[in-house]
C-alpha positions in Angstrom: 13.9 19.2 33.8 13.1 20.1 37.6 16.5 20.1 38.9 17.5 23.6 40.7 16.0 23.0 44.0 17.4 20.1 44.3 20.1 19.1 46.1 23.9 18.6 44.7 26.4 16.0 45.3 29.0 15.8 47.6 31.0 13.6 44.7 31.9 15.8 41.9 36.0 16.2 41.5 36.9 18.9 39.7 39.5 19.8 37.5 38.7 21.9 35.5 40.9 24.7 37.0 44.1 22.4 36.5 44.1 20.2 33.2 46.3 18.6 31.1 47.6 19.1 27.6 49.7 17.5 25.4 49.4 15.5 21.7 47.1 12.5 20.7 49.6 10.4 20.1 49.7 8.4 16.6 48.3 12.0 14.1 47.3 11.5 11.2 44.9 8.0 10.9 45.0 9.2 14.6 42.8 11.7 14.8 40.0 10.6 12.6 40.0 7.9 14.7 39.7 10.0 17.0 36.7 12.4 15.6 34.6 9.7 14.6 35.0 8.6 18.1 33.9 11.8 19.5 30.2 11.4 18.0 29.6 8.8 20.9 30.2 8.7 24.8 30.0 5.9 27.0 33.5 4.4 25.3 36.0 3.2 27.6 39.3 5.3 27.0 40.8 1.9 28.1 40.7 0.4 24.5 42.2 4.3 23.0 45.0 3.6 25.0 45.9 0.1 24.7 45.8 0.9 20.8 48.1 3.7 21.9 45.8 6.1 20.3 45.2 8.4 23.4 48.0 8.0 26.1 50.5 5.9 27.6 53.0 6.7 25.3 56.2 7.7 26.9 57.1 10.4 23.7 53.7 11.8 24.2 54.1 15.4 25.8 51.8 16.7 28.3 52.2 19.8 30.3 49.4 21.2 33.5 47.5 24.0 32.5 45.2 26.6 34.2 42.4 28.5 33.4 39.4 29.5 35.1 35.9 28.1 34.1 33.4 30.2 32.6 30.4 31.1 34.6 27.8 29.9 32.4 30.0 26.3 32.7 30.2 27.1 36.9 26.0 26.6 36.0 26.8 23.1 33.9 28.6 21.7 36.7 26.4 22.9 39.8 23.4 20.8 37.2 25.6 18.3 37.0 25.8 18.6 40.5 22.7 18.3 40.7 21.6 15.3 38.4 24.7 13.0 39.8 22.9 13.9 43.2 19.3 12.2 42.1 20.7 9.3 40.9 22.6 8.5 43.9 19.2 8.4 45.4 17.7 7.0 42.9 20.5 4.2 43.2 20.8 4.3 46.3 16.7 3.6 46.7 16.4 1.0 44.4 19.3 -1.0 45.8 18.0 -0.9 49.4 14.9 -2.2 48.3 16.3 -4.8 46.5 18.3 -5.7 50.1 22.0 -4.4 48.5 24.0 -1.0 49.3 24.3 1.3 46.6 27.9 3.1 46.4 27.9 6.3 45.2 30.8 7.0 41.6 32.4 9.8 41.5 31.6 12.4 38.9 35.5 13.7 37.3 34.5 17.5 35.7 37.8 17.7 33.5 38.6 20.7 30.7 41.1 18.9 27.9 43.1 15.8 28.5 42.4 14.0 32.0 44.5 11.3 34.0 41.7 8.7 35.3 42.8 4.8 36.2 41.8 3.7 32.5 45.0 5.9 30.7 45.4 9.5 29.7 42.3 10.5 27.6 41.3 13.6 25.0 38.3 15.1 25.6 37.5 13.7 21.8 36.0 10.3 23.5 33.2 12.2 25.0 32.0 12.0 28.9 33.1 8.2 30.3 32.9 5.8 32.6 36.0 3.6 34.4 35.9 0.8 36.0 39.5 0.7 37.8 38.4 3.8 40.0 34.3 4.2 39.9 34.8 7.0 38.3 32.3 9.3 35.9 34.8 12.0 33.6 32.8 14.8 31.4 34.8 17.8 30.1 30.9 20.2 29.8 31.8 21.5 26.3 30.1 17.8 25.3 27.6 19.8 26.2 27.7 22.5 23.1 28.2 19.7 21.1 25.5 18.2 22.1 23.3 20.3 20.9 24.9 22.2 18.2 26.5 19.7 16.3 24.4 16.8 17.1 21.2 18.3 17.7 20.1 17.2 21.1 19.4 19.8 23.1 17.5 20.3 26.6 18.5 19.9 29.9 17.1 15.9 30.1 19.0 15.2 27.4 22.4 16.3 29.3 21.1 14.6 32.4 20.4 11.3 30.3 24.2 11.7 29.3 24.6 11.8 33.1 22.3 8.8 33.4 23.6 6.1 31.3 27.2 6.7 32.3 26.1 5.8 35.4 24.3 3.3 34.4 27.2 1.7 33.8 28.9 1.7 37.2 26.0 0.0 38.1 26.9 -2.9 36.4 29.7 -2.5 37.1 28.2 -2.7 41.1 26.1 -5.9 39.8 28.8 -8.1 38.3 27.9 -7.5 35.2 30.3 -5.4 33.7 33.0 -8.5 34.5 31.3 -10.7 33.0 31.1 -9.4 29.4 34.8 -9.0 30.2 35.4 -12.5 30.4 34.0 -12.5 27.2 37.0 -11.4 25.2 39.1 -14.4 25.6 36.6 -16.9 24.1 35.0 -15.1 21.0 36.2 -13.5 18.2 35.9 -9.7 18.0 32.7 -9.1 16.1 31.0 -11.7 18.8 32.9 -10.0 21.1 31.5 -6.5 20.0 28.5 -7.3 19.8 28.0 -8.4 23.9 29.5 -4.8 24.2 26.6 -3.2 22.6 24.3 -5.0 24.9 26.0 -3.8 27.1 25.6 -0.3 26.3 21.9 -0.5 25.9 21.6 -1.5 29.1 23.2 1.5 30.4 20.9 3.4 28.4 17.7 1.2 29.4 18.7 1.6 33.5 18.8 5.1 32.4 15.4 4.5 31.7 14.9 3.2 35.2 17.1 6.0 37.3 14.6 8.6 35.3 11.1 6.1 36.1 12.5 5.9 39.7 13.2 9.9 40.1 10.4 11.4 38.4 8.2 9.2 40.6 10.0 9.7 43.7 10.4 13.9 42.9 8.5 14.5 40.6 11.3 16.3 37.7 10.3 15.6 34.6 8.6 18.5 33.0 6.7 18.5 29.5 9.1 17.7 26.5 11.8 16.2 28.2 11.5 12.4 27.8 11.2 13.3 24.4 14.4 14.9 24.4 16.3 12.0 25.7 14.5 10.3 23.8 15.8 12.6 20.4 19.4 12.7 22.2 18.9 8.2 22.3 18.2 8.4 18.1 20.8 11.7 17.7 24.1 9.4 18.8 22.7 5.9 17.7 25.7 3.6 16.1 24.4 4.2 12.5 22.4 7.6 12.2 26.3 8.9 13.1 28.1 6.5 10.9 26.1 7.4 8.1 26.9 11.7 9.1 30.4 11.3 9.9 30.9 7.9 6.3 28.5 8.1 4.1 27.5 4.5 4.3 27.0 2.0 8.2 29.0 -0.7 9.3 27.2 -3.0 12.3 29.8 -5.2 13.2 31.2 -1.8 14.1 28.4 -0.4 15.9 29.2 0.4 19.7 26.7 1.6 20.9 23.7 0.1 18.9 21.2 1.7 16.3 18.8 5.1 17.0 16.3 2.8 17.2 17.7 0.4 19.9 18.6 3.4 21.9 15.2 4.8 22.1 13.5 0.9 22.6 15.7 0.8 25.4 15.7 3.9 26.8 12.1 3.9 26.9 11.5 -0.1 28.5 13.7 1.8 31.6 12.0 4.3 32.4 8.0 3.1 31.2 8.6 -0.7 33.6 11.3 1.2 35.7 13.0 -2.3 36.5 15.6 -4.5 36.1 14.1 -6.9 34.5 12.8 -5.2 31.0 16.0 -4.2 31.3 18.0 -7.8 30.0 19.5 -6.4 26.2 21.1 -9.8 26.7 18.5 -11.4 25.9 17.5 -10.6 23.0 
């Protein structure tokens, strides 16, 4: 991916030097659940805080820790800033073309644990978007796990992660997330979860829209980049992750969709570059 000469975003909030440390509430089974959740990215941490698995408990101990990011980590932060800037330029142009105005989100870099409008959250949940404060949160150690544990190396795989979270921000601005949230009160947990999966797949498709428009405008894609993103989408499909983690698959508990679905929806966004081909709710 060509990113070194691109502009950097002014919307990065760096909290890595002063982090939070503390025990994950729940112990035992709670820790196991968090390990499983760590296999996914894009989880709204409010789901976990409301369940009491992380944060939000009076007895949970937290303290600030001082740390100095390494040179390698700072290079990753520079990359993230460049990708964020590109999403700003891309979605800004798309919204303007359609008569709207894009509102840039903030991106928070953190280490270990972080406080957001969605609660106090462990890095174990992976990168996430919090609609309450319109911020994307990422612990850069996730990129090492993406490469080494999930088998998805490459700059564009990392960019796809950010673009997926920004896709959730776009859904928030368009009111799509709020419409899905309203369904919670009148659907069973199983039925509502299906809509949550559709929301995640649409974020994948929106990531594809970003790749399409960014490449047309700034020629950022190099040979192998799209394959890298598609590989990442395949590696983090619910079916693949569940099979790997516990040896069997339970579709009713999917959070993001199967590998095939994630690949297909990213491709749809990338190949067509428009909202019309990202309506996952009609499927």
